[in-house]
N, C-alpha and C positions, 0 to 999 in steps of 0.2 A: 902808404896810405895813413893819412893822419889819423891819430885816434879821437874818439868822441868821448863825450862826457860819460855816456853809458859804458864804453869801454874801461875806462878808468873805474867806475864803479864796480864792474864785473870783476874786477881783480882785488880792489882795495876794500870795497864794502862802502858804506857811508863816509865820505870825507867832506872837509869844507870846500867850498866854492874856489877859494884861492888857491888851495892845493890842487884842485883839479886843473885849474887854469894853469899853474905853473908846469904840472906835469904834460899837459898837452903842449904848451909852449916850448917844451924841451925837444920837440920834434921826434921824440922816441916812438917806437912802433909798440904795438900791443905786446909782441913778443918779447921786446925787452923790458917791457914794464913787469910781465910775469917772471922774467929771469931776475930782475931787480927784487921783486917780492921774494923769490926762494932764497937769494942770498940774505936779505934781511931778516926772514921770518922762519926759514926752513930749519927743521928740527936738527938736521945734520948738515955741517959745512958742505958745500957743493965741492970744494977742493978734495975732500976725501973720497968723492966719486970720481976723481980724474978730470973735473971741468976746470979750464983755465980760468984765471982771473977775470973779473968782468972788465969789458972795455969802457971807454970813457963815459959813453952815454948811459949805460947801465949804471956805473959808478956814481954818476949824477943823480939819477933817479933813487939809488938806495939813499943819498943824503938827503932827498926830499921826502922819502917815505919812513925812514927810521925816525923813531921818536928821540928828540933831543931831551925833552922832560916830560912831566906828566900831562902837559896841555897840547902835546904835538900829536901827530897821527900815531895810532897805537896798532898793534896787531889785530886785523880785523877778525881772526878766528877767536880772539879772546873778548870781542866786543859782547856787550849785554843785548842779547836778541829783543828784548823788551823796550829798549830805548827807542824814542821816536823823534 
C-alpha cells in the first residue's frame, strides 16, 4: 500500500512538500518509514537490540530524513511545537 502525505506526517511531523513527495516516491511502506526514523533518530542504536542492518529501501529513507545541515529535516521530537 502506498504511503499518503498524512502517513509521512504521522511519522516525521511537519516537513516540506518536496521531502514528502520524495518519501512517497521511494515506494517505501509506512512500516519502512517508521524503521528508518528509528534508525535515524532512535536514542539507542537498533543494532544493539540485535536488529539486522536496514535494507536498501530503509537506508534510502534514512538518507532522505537525516539532516545533512541545519536547513534539512530535523528530529521531529525536537521541533518547536509553537512553530506554525
